C-alpha positions in Angstrom: 74.1 -31.5 114.5 70.2 -31.8 114.3 70.6 -33.6 111.1 72.9 -36.2 112.7 70.4 -39.5 113.6 72.6 -41.9 115.7 72.9 -39.3 118.0 69.6 -37.9 118.1 68.8 -42.1 118.4 71.0 -42.7 121.1 70.3 -39.7 123.1 66.6 -40.8 122.4 67.0 -44.3 123.7 68.8 -43.3 126.3 66.1 -40.8 127.7 63.0 -43.3 127.3 65.2 -46.1 129.1 65.7 -43.3 132.0 62.4 -42.7 132.3 60.9 -45.8 132.1 63.1 -46.9 135.8 62.0 -43.7 136.9 58.4 -44.0 136.6 58.5 -46.9 138.9 60.0 -45.3 142.0 57.4 -44.4 144.4 58.3 -41.3 145.2 58.2 -40.5 141.5 54.6 -41.7 141.1 53.8 -39.8 144.1 54.9 -36.6 142.3 52.8 -36.7 139.3 55.1 -38.2 136.9 59.1 -37.2 136.4 60.6 -34.0 136.3 63.6 -32.7 133.9 66.0 -30.5 132.6 67.4 -30.4 129.7 71.0 -28.1 129.6 72.1 -26.2 126.8 68.5 -27.5 124.2 69.2 -25.5 121.7 66.7 -25.8 119.4 64.9 -27.9 121.8 65.0 -31.6 119.9 65.8 -33.4 123.7 63.4 -32.0 125.5 60.3 -32.0 123.4 62.0 -36.0 122.1 61.5 -36.6 126.6 58.2 -34.7 126.2 56.1 -37.1 124.5 57.4 -40.2 126.7 54.6 -41.5 129.2 55.0 -40.2 132.4 56.6 -37.7 132.3 55.3 -34.4 133.8 57.3 -32.0 133.7 60.7 -30.7 131.3 62.8 -26.8 132.0 65.0 -26.5 129.5 67.7 -23.8 129.8 69.7 -22.3 126.7 72.3 -19.1 127.8 71.7 -17.7 124.0 68.8 -15.2 123.7 67.7 -16.4 120.0 68.1 -20.3 120.1 65.6 -19.3 123.8 63.2 -17.6 121.4 62.9 -20.7 118.5 63.1 -23.4 121.2 59.7 -21.5 122.3 57.7 -21.7 118.9 59.1 -24.6 118.3 58.0 -26.5 121.8 54.8 -24.7 121.4 54.0 -25.8 117.9 53.5 -29.2 119.0 51.4 -28.1 121.1 49.5 -30.6 124.1 50.7 -33.6 122.8 53.6 -33.2 125.3 53.6 -32.2 128.7 54.7 -29.1 129.7 58.8 -27.9 129.3 59.4 -23.9 130.8 62.0 -22.6 128.7 64.7 -20.7 130.9 66.9 -17.5 129.0 70.0 -18.7 131.8 72.8 -20.0 132.3 72.8 -23.5 134.0 74.8 -21.5 136.7 72.2 -19.1 137.8 68.9 -21.4 137.1 66.9 -21.6 140.1 64.0 -24.2 139.9 61.2 -25.2 142.8 63.1 -28.0 143.2 65.6 -30.8 142.4 65.0 -32.9 139.4 65.1 -36.5 138.3 66.2 -36.5 135.3 69.4 -34.4 134.1 70.6 -34.6 130.5 72.6 -32.9 128.6 74.5 -31.9 125.5 77.2 -29.5 126.0 80.6 -31.6 124.2 83.1 -29.8 121.5 85.2 -32.3 119.9 87.7 -31.6 122.8 85.0 -33.1 124.9 85.5 -29.8 127.7 85.8 -27.2 125.5 81.8 -25.9 126.0 82.8 -26.6 129.6 80.6 -29.1 130.2 83.1 -30.9 133.4 82.1 -27.4 135.7 78.4 -27.1 133.8 78.1 -31.2 135.1 79.8 -30.7 138.1 78.0 -27.8 139.4 74.3 -29.6 138.0 74.8 -32.5 139.2 75.0 -31.0 142.8 72.8 -28.2 142.7 70.2 -29.9 140.2 69.7 -33.3 140.2 68.4 -35.5 143.4 71.1 -37.2 144.5 69.3 -41.0 143.6 69.1 -38.8 140.2 70.4 -39.6 136.7 72.9 -38.1 135.3 72.6 -38.5 131.3 75.9 -38.9 130.2 76.8 -41.0 132.4 80.5 -41.4 131.4 84.0 -40.2 128.8 86.3 -42.4 127.1 89.0 -40.1 125.7 91.1 -42.1 123.1 94.0 -41.0 121.5 97.0 -41.1 118.9 99.7 -39.8 117.4 100.2 -38.8 114.1 102.6 -37.7 110.8 101.5 -35.0 109.6 103.4 -31.7 109.4 100.5 -29.5 107.8 98.8 -30.3 111.2 101.1 -27.8 112.9 100.1 -24.8 110.7 96.3 -24.2 112.4 98.8 -23.5 115.5 101.7 -21.4 113.9 103.6 -19.8 111.7 106.0 -22.8 110.8 105.8 -21.8 106.7 106.1 -17.7 106.6 106.4 -16.1 103.4 109.3 -16.9 101.4 112.6 -14.6 102.3 111.0 -13.1 105.9 112.3 -13.8 109.3 109.7 -14.1 111.3 112.0 -15.3 114.2 111.8 -12.0 116.2 108.2 -12.3 117.5 105.7 -15.4 119.1 103.1 -16.8 116.9 101.0 -19.5 118.0 96.9 -19.7 117.5 94.7 -18.4 120.1 93.1 -21.7 120.4 95.0 -25.2 122.8 93.5 -28.0 120.2 92.1 -27.4 116.2 88.8 -29.7 115.6 89.4 -31.1 112.7 87.5 -33.7 110.3 90.9 -35.8 110.1 89.0 -38.3 107.5 89.7 -35.2 105.2 93.0 -34.2 106.0 96.9 -36.3 105.0 98.6 -38.0 107.6 100.7 -40.7 108.8 99.2 -42.3 112.6 102.5 -43.9 114.3 100.7 -45.7 116.6 97.6 -47.6 117.6 94.6 -45.9 119.5 95.0 -45.9 123.0 92.9 -44.9 126.0 93.8 -41.5 127.4 91.6 -41.1 130.6 88.4 -42.0 131.7 85.8 -39.3 133.5 83.4 -40.6 134.6 80.6 -37.6 135.6 78.6 -38.9 138.6 81.5 -39.0 140.6 81.7 -34.7 140.4 83.8 -34.8 143.6 86.7 -37.0 142.6 86.6 -35.4 138.8 87.2 -32.1 140.8 89.9 -33.2 143.1 91.6 -34.1 140.6 91.3 -31.5 138.2 95.1 -30.0 137.2 97.0 -32.8 138.3 99.0 -34.5 135.9 97.9 -38.0 136.2 99.9 -41.0 137.5 101.2 -42.9 135.7 101.0 -41.3 132.3 99.8 -42.7 129.4 102.0 -45.8 127.4 102.0 -45.2 123.6 104.5 -47.5 121.2 105.0 -46.4 117.8 104.3 -48.3 115.2 106.1 -46.9 112.4 109.2 -44.6 111.8 108.6 -41.5 111.9 108.0 -38.5 113.6 104.8 -37.4 115.5 103.9 -33.9 114.9 100.7 -33.9 117.3 98.3 -35.7 118.8 94.9 -36.5 118.1 92.0 -37.2 120.2 88.2 -38.3 120.4 85.6 -39.2 123.0 83.5 -42.1 123.7 80.9 -41.0 126.0 78.1 -43.5 127.5 74.8 -42.0 127.9 73.4 -45.0 130.0 74.6 -46.6 133.5 74.7 -49.9 131.5 76.6 -48.9 128.5 74.1 -49.2 125.9 73.5 -46.3 124.3 76.7 -44.8 122.7 78.1 -41.9 121.2 81.7 -42.1 119.3 83.3 -38.6 117.5 86.1 -41.1 116.4 87.3 -40.9 112.3 85.0 -43.0 110.5 82.8 -43.8 113.2 79.6 -42.1 111.0 79.2 -39.6 113.7 78.6 -36.0 112.0 77.9 -33.2 114.3 82.0 -34.1 116.0 85.3 -33.7 114.2 88.5 -34.9 116.0 90.5 -32.7 118.2 94.4 -32.0 117.2 96.9 -30.7 120.0 100.8 -30.1 118.2 103.7 -32.0 120.0 106.1 -29.3 119.3 105.9 -25.7 119.6 104.9 -24.3 115.5 107.4 -22.4 114.6 109.8 -22.0 111.1 111.6 -25.0 110.6 109.9 -26.7 113.9 109.8 -30.5 113.6 107.6 -34.1 115.1 109.3 -36.1 117.4 111.6 -38.4 116.1 110.1 -41.8 116.7 110.9 -45.6 115.4 108.8 -48.2 115.0 108.9 -50.3 118.5 109.3 -47.4 121.1 107.9 -47.2 123.8 106.4 -43.5 124.6 105.0 -41.8 127.4 102.3 -38.5 127.6 101.9 -36.9 130.2 98.4 -36.1 130.9 96.0 -33.7 133.2 92.5 -32.4 132.8 91.8 -28.9 133.0 88.0 -27.0 133.7 87.8 -27.0 129.6 90.5 -28.7 128.3 93.2 -31.5 128.6 96.8 -30.9 129.2 99.6 -33.7 127.0 103.1 -33.5 127.3 104.8 -36.4 125.5 108.4 -37.7 127.0 110.0 -40.2 124.4 112.7 -42.9 124.7 114.9 -40.7 125.4 113.4 -39.0 128.0 113.0 -35.6 126.5 110.3 -34.2 126.9 108.1 -31.6 123.9 105.2 -30.4 123.8 103.9 -26.9 122.2 104.1 -24.4 125.2 106.6 -24.0 127.4 104.9 -23.8 130.7 103.9 -26.7 130.2 108.1 -28.1 130.0 108.2 -26.1 133.2 105.7 -28.0 135.3 106.6 -31.2 133.4 109.7 -31.4 133.5 111.3 -28.0 135.7 113.2 -27.7 132.1 114.2 -24.4 132.0 112.3 -22.8 128.7 115.1 -20.5 127.0 114.8 -16.9 127.5 114.8 -15.6 123.4 111.3 -17.7 123.7 110.1 -15.6 127.3 111.2 -12.3 125.9 110.1 -12.4 122.2 107.1 -10.8 122.5 104.4 -13.3 121.6 101.2 -12.5 119.6 97.5 -15.0 119.5 96.1 -15.4 115.8 92.9 -16.8 114.6 92.4 -20.1 112.5 92.0 -18.5 109.8 94.6 -15.5 110.3 97.2 -19.0 110.4 95.5 -19.5 106.8 96.3 -17.1 105.2 100.1 -16.9 106.7 100.9 -20.3 105.8 99.2 -19.6 102.1 102.5 -19.9 100.2 100.6 -19.8 97.0 98.4 -16.7 98.5 101.5 -14.3 98.8 103.4 -15.7 95.8 100.2 -13.6 94.2 100.6 -11.0 96.2 104.6 -10.7 95.2 103.6 -11.2 91.5 101.3 -8.2 91.9 103.3 -6.1 94.1 106.1 -6.8 91.0 103.4 -5.5 88.1 102.7 -2.9 90.0 106.2 -1.3 90.4 107.0 -1.9 87.2 104.2 0.4 85.8 105.5 3.3 87.6 108.3 5.5 85.7 111.1 4.2 85.8 113.4 6.2 89.2 110.5 7.2 91.0 109.9 6.3 95.0 107.6 4.5 96.1 105.6 4.7 99.7 103.4 1.9 100.6 100.2 2.3 102.6 99.0 -1.3 103.6 95.3 -0.4 104.2 95.2 -4.5 105.2 93.4 -5.8 108.3 96.0 -8.3 109.0 97.4 -8.9 112.2 101.0 -8.3 110.8 101.9 -6.0 108.0 103.3 -9.0 106.0 102.8 -7.8 102.2 104.4 -4.7 103.5 107.2 -6.8 103.8 106.8 -8.1 100.7 106.7 -5.0 99.2 109.6 -4.0 100.7 111.9 -6.9 99.3 110.2 -5.8 95.3 111.8 -2.6 95.8 114.3 -3.9 97.0 115.0 -6.6 93.3 113.4 -3.5 91.4 115.5 -1.4 92.5 113.5 1.3 93.2 113.8 3.8 95.9 111.4 3.2 98.9 110.8 5.7 100.4 109.3 4.7 103.9 105.4 3.0 104.3 102.3 3.4 107.4 100.5 0.3 108.5 97.4 0.8 110.8 97.7 -2.1 114.1 95.1 -2.9 115.9 96.2 -2.7 119.2 100.0 -3.0 121.3 100.3 -6.1 120.6 100.4 -6.1 117.4 102.1 -3.0 117.1 104.8 -5.1 119.4 105.5 -8.0 117.3 105.4 -6.3 113.3 107.5 -3.7 115.4 109.9 -7.0 115.8 109.2 -8.4 112.2 110.9 -5.3 111.2 113.7 -5.3 112.5 114.3 -8.9 111.4 113.7 -7.7 108.3 114.5 -4.1 107.6 117.8 -1.9 107.6 118.1 0.8 110.1 117.2 3.2 106.8 113.8 1.4 106.7 113.3 1.1 109.5 113.2 4.8 110.6 110.8 5.0 107.5 108.2 2.5 108.3 105.4 3.9 110.8 103.4 1.2 112.5 100.0 3.5 113.6 97.5 2.6 115.9 94.7 3.2 113.4 91.9 1.8 110.8 92.2 1.2 107.2 90.1 3.9 106.9 92.4 6.3 109.5 95.0 4.7 107.9 93.9 6.3 103.8 93.1 9.5 105.3 96.5 10.2 107.2 98.9 8.7 103.8 96.8 10.2 100.7 97.0 11.9 98.9 100.5 13.7 100.7 103.6 11.5 101.8 103.1 10.1 105.4 105.4 11.3 107.3 105.2 14.3 105.6 109.0 15.3 104.3 110.6 18.1 103.3 111.6 18.0 99.8 115.4 19.4 100.2 116.1 16.4 102.0 115.5 14.5 98.6 118.9 14.1 96.2 118.5 13.0 93.0 115.6 11.0 92.0 114.0 10.8 94.8 113.5 13.9 94.9 110.1 13.5 93.2 106.4 12.9 94.7 107.0 9.4 95.9 103.9 6.8 94.5 101.6 5.1 96.6 101.4 1.6 96.3 98.2 0.6 98.2 98.5 -3.0 99.6 95.1 -4.5 100.3 96.4 -8.0 100.4 93.5 -9.3 102.5 90.4 -7.5 100.1 89.1 -11.8 100.3 89.6 -13.5 103.3 90.4 -17.2 104.2 87.4 -18.7 104.4 86.2 -17.8 100.1 84.7 -14.5 101.2 85.4 -10.7 100.7 86.4 -8.6 103.6 83.6 -6.8 105.5 84.1 -3.3 104.5 86.8 -3.6 101.9 85.4 -2.0 98.8 84.6 0.9 100.8 87.8 1.0 101.8 89.1 1.2 98.7 86.4 3.7 97.1 87.9 5.9 99.9 91.3 5.8 98.6 89.7 7.0 95.8 87.6 9.9 96.6 90.9 10.9 99.1 93.3 11.4 95.9 90.1 12.1 93.3 91.3 15.2 91.4 94.9 15.0 92.8 96.0 11.7 91.5 97.9 13.5 87.9 98.7 16.7 88.6 100.6 15.6 91.9 100.8 11.4 92.9 100.8 8.3 91.0 98.2 6.1 92.3 99.0 1.7 92.3 96.2 -0.8 94.3 97.0 -4.1 95.3 95.4 -6.1 94.0 94.4 -3.9 90.3 90.9 -5.7 90.1 89.5 -8.5 91.9 86.8 -10.6 90.1 83.8 -12.5 90.9 83.0 -15.7 89.1 79.5 -18.1 89.9 78.7 -21.6 89.7 76.0 -23.5 90.9 77.0 -26.3 93.4 75.3 -29.1 94.3 76.1 -30.9 97.8 73.5 -32.7 100.0 76.7 -32.1 103.0 76.4 -28.3 102.9 72.8 -28.3 103.5 73.4 -30.6 105.9 76.0 -28.6 107.6 73.0 -25.1 107.0 69.6 -26.4 107.3 67.9 -29.0 109.5 66.6 -31.5 107.0 66.4 -34.9 109.6 63.3 -35.3 111.8 65.4 -37.1 115.0 62.7 -39.2 117.7 60.3 -37.8 114.2 60.2 -34.1 115.7 59.9 -31.8 114.2 62.3 -28.5 114.9 62.6 -27.2 111.5 62.0 -23.6 112.4 65.7 -23.7 113.5 66.1 -22.8 110.1 64.9 -19.0 110.6 68.0 -18.3 112.1 69.9 -19.5 109.2 72.4 -16.9 107.1 71.6 -17.3 103.4 75.8 -17.1 103.1 78.3 -20.0 103.9 81.8 -19.5 103.9 85.3 -20.8 105.3 84.1 -24.3 104.6 86.3 -26.5 103.1 85.7 -27.7 100.1 87.3 -31.9 100.7 84.6 -31.8 103.3 81.3 -30.3 101.0 82.8 -32.3 98.1 80.6 -29.5 96.2 79.2 -31.0 92.4 79.4 -28.4 90.0 75.9 -28.4 87.4 77.1 -25.4 85.9 80.0 -23.6 84.1 82.1 -20.4 85.9 80.6 -17.6 85.0 82.1 -14.6 85.9 79.9 -12.1 86.8 81.8 -8.9 87.6 85.7 -7.0 87.4 86.3 -4.4 90.0 89.0 -2.1 88.4 90.2 -1.3 91.6 93.8 0.3 90.4 91.5 2.7 88.6 89.6 6.0 89.2 86.8 3.6 87.5 85.8 2.1 90.7 83.8 4.7 91.7 82.0 4.4 88.6 81.7 0.7 88.9 80.1 1.0 92.4 77.4 3.0 91.7 76.8 1.7 89.0 76.2 -1.5 91.0 74.3 0.7 94.2 71.0 -0.3 94.1 70.4 2.2 96.0 71.8 5.5 94.5 70.5 4.4 91.4 67.5 4.4 92.4 67.9 8.0 93.8 69.2 9.3 90.8 67.5 7.5 87.5 63.7 6.6 90.0 64.5 2.5 89.5 67.3 0.2 90.8 70.0 -0.6 88.1 70.5 -4.7 89.5 73.2 -6.8 87.4 72.1 -9.9 86.3 73.8 -12.9 85.6 72.5 -16.1 84.3 74.1 -19.5 85.3 72.7 -22.5 82.6 73.1 -25.4 84.2 75.3 -28.2 82.4 74.5 -31.3 84.0 71.2 -32.6 86.2 71.0 -32.1 90.0 69.7 -30.1 92.8 70.3 -26.3 93.4 72.2 -26.6 97.0 73.8 -23.1 96.3 76.3 -20.8 94.4 79.9 -20.2 94.6 81.3 -17.1 94.8 85.0 -17.2 94.3 86.5 -13.6 94.2 90.4 -13.7 91.8 92.9 -11.7 92.0 94.7 -11.4 88.5 97.5 -14.2 87.9 96.1 -15.6 90.8 94.3 -19.2 88.0 98.1 -19.9 87.3 99.8 -19.8 90.4 97.0 -20.9 92.5 96.4 -24.0 89.9 99.6 -25.8 90.9 98.5 -29.2 93.6 99.8 -28.5 96.2 99.7 -31.2 99.0 97.6 -31.0 101.8 96.5 -27.4 101.2 92.8 -26.7 102.6 90.6 -25.2 100.0 87.7 -23.0 101.3 84.9 -22.3 99.9 82.0 -19.4 99.9 79.2 -18.9 98.6 75.3 -18.4 98.7 72.4 -20.5 100.0 69.6 -21.5 98.2 66.5 -19.0 99.3 65.1 -20.5 102.8 61.1 -20.5 101.3 59.5 -23.1 102.0 59.7 -24.9 98.4 62.9 -27.0 98.7 66.4 -26.7 96.8 65.1 -26.9 93.0 65.9 -29.4 90.6 67.5 -28.4 87.5 68.3 -30.1 84.4 70.6 -29.3 81.6 69.6 -26.6 79.9 67.5 -25.2 82.8 69.2 -21.9 84.2 69.6 -20.0 87.6 68.8 -16.3 86.8 71.2 -14.1 90.1 71.2 -10.0 90.1 74.4 -8.4 91.7 74.5 -5.3 93.5 76.4 -3.1 95.8 75.7 -2.2 99.2 78.1 0.6 100.9 77.2 -2.0 104.1 76.7 -5.4 103.1 80.0 -5.1 99.7 78.7 -7.1 96.4 75.6 -8.9 97.5 74.5 -12.2 95.7 71.0 -13.5 95.2 69.3 -15.9 93.1 65.8 -14.1 91.5 65.1 -17.1 89.5 64.9 -20.5 87.8 64.1 -20.2 83.7 63.3 -23.5 82.2 64.7 -25.0 79.1 61.3 -24.9 76.5 61.4 -28.8 75.6 59.6 -29.9 72.7 56.6 -31.5 73.8 55.7 -35.4 73.3 53.2 -36.4 70.9 
């Protein structure tokens, strides 16, 4: 947000105007100047902008994050005596104790949904307990705007409307853990079905009225007119802050306004389940949007032309209409999923890759040999196990059950309902859902089958010891990064089975290999999202960069718009399905090599520029076998997340490369950190000297 110059400019103008106004008051003059409070100071930017103004006496900056507090103190100290005193308090504002109430209170504690960072209780408490009765509050007001959109893909942020082919998911209610998501709507395929309309105004100066109306449905509801035929899947909403009382300083988070700090909020209008359809509307239809303000969010219920009301949560329907939700929905076990988990479950291309990999692993086994599935994924549901069961059935290979680890009892209940929908009674008897980590599952299920079966109970081809089909479908996370600890889990698989593979049991791992590919990228947007590069109001807060991590992950490619400066280079391939995997890790483990040979053995890879540009990062792409063939198919609305390495924050900035220049990187393995990619140096291509 620091790099958002319009945001900094508007806050700076509003604060300057307030200080000028307050400086004329006799009581402020008598006390020696304006005393201000900055809530959620972060880097200390707004405090420093205020501290440089004439007429200031003292500023209290409040920040609940200890690490940011330390940075704010360092940033403020680096500006020396050119500012009025700024005291940084490591505390939440509701527990802050000041010598006296302040003249000026400013805060920036808003998210894309306006209220998600508890802005309302923060402001209501501060205005009553910390601000003088005639003090000035920034911001002054907020207006929320909304628009109906047709965008089936948005439902995937809240549930699993697009499960893997052949998997029935009606037994459990899978929902997103967040009531709304934050989206850059300019990059999301959607069709507007109404004009933007004003939903609600919030006057932060009148906290008594705000408090009295919390939790109450606003009457009358908001009228929305459909501008075209379609299916309304979601309500997109955004806000405009009026920082000063006159409304001359404003910040607007609407799509396409140039505000970089906030995205737009999206709330589904229907339950995001398989086969979910939006609210059917026709051009000219009048719809009513019922709305209420909660402490940390807005609730919405849409009423169509026939008086039917729809919402993504049954409880909202009951409260707004007294219509009973279905008993089946209430009886189903509910599982809340994080955004990345939803992204994975709705990724049909990923599950097709998994299915193909399982088919290939099963085809490599001797004919008639039964298989037992050992799912060591950390996913909340054993989706890969279900796919393996289907693959065995199609290949007419005996399935000798399976085992998967669950995080907790809630996940186990949902997984049991999922298995009940998809497996036969015989299959259910042979599947074990353990409250266990991947490592514990490995120790239980390898090298001997789990649960143990008396060989006398086996008949025909099933008398053979079943092969272990080890599944690790979430090896590469939806964020694009390698899952933490996953390589060590797979190493444990081979350590458990070492020396016994050929004698007792055959092992197959899915995926059988993983390939790391590297590419130099130029992306000013990546730099802006990960580093401080601007100086709002002339204030330098680049000390914040000390907190930046050397990697990025889970960023949408469509937002970053990276430009490739080199060809994609294959750095290494790890043979996960072979005992050679252990040898490969030893070679990459710099510390182990140092102990054995006296020197580290670093794999070095050279990335040669094919285009001139500034290297902001190195994209890391982990690929399964067959993934290129399947994932290269265009899929409308698919979100592609990318991950990689940022150029080191060494104070010299990101290097410029010409065609032929090379960036050398090292790749090593650490049991604690996994694969670590590090830029080593820039090698310049020799160019003929001018005569």
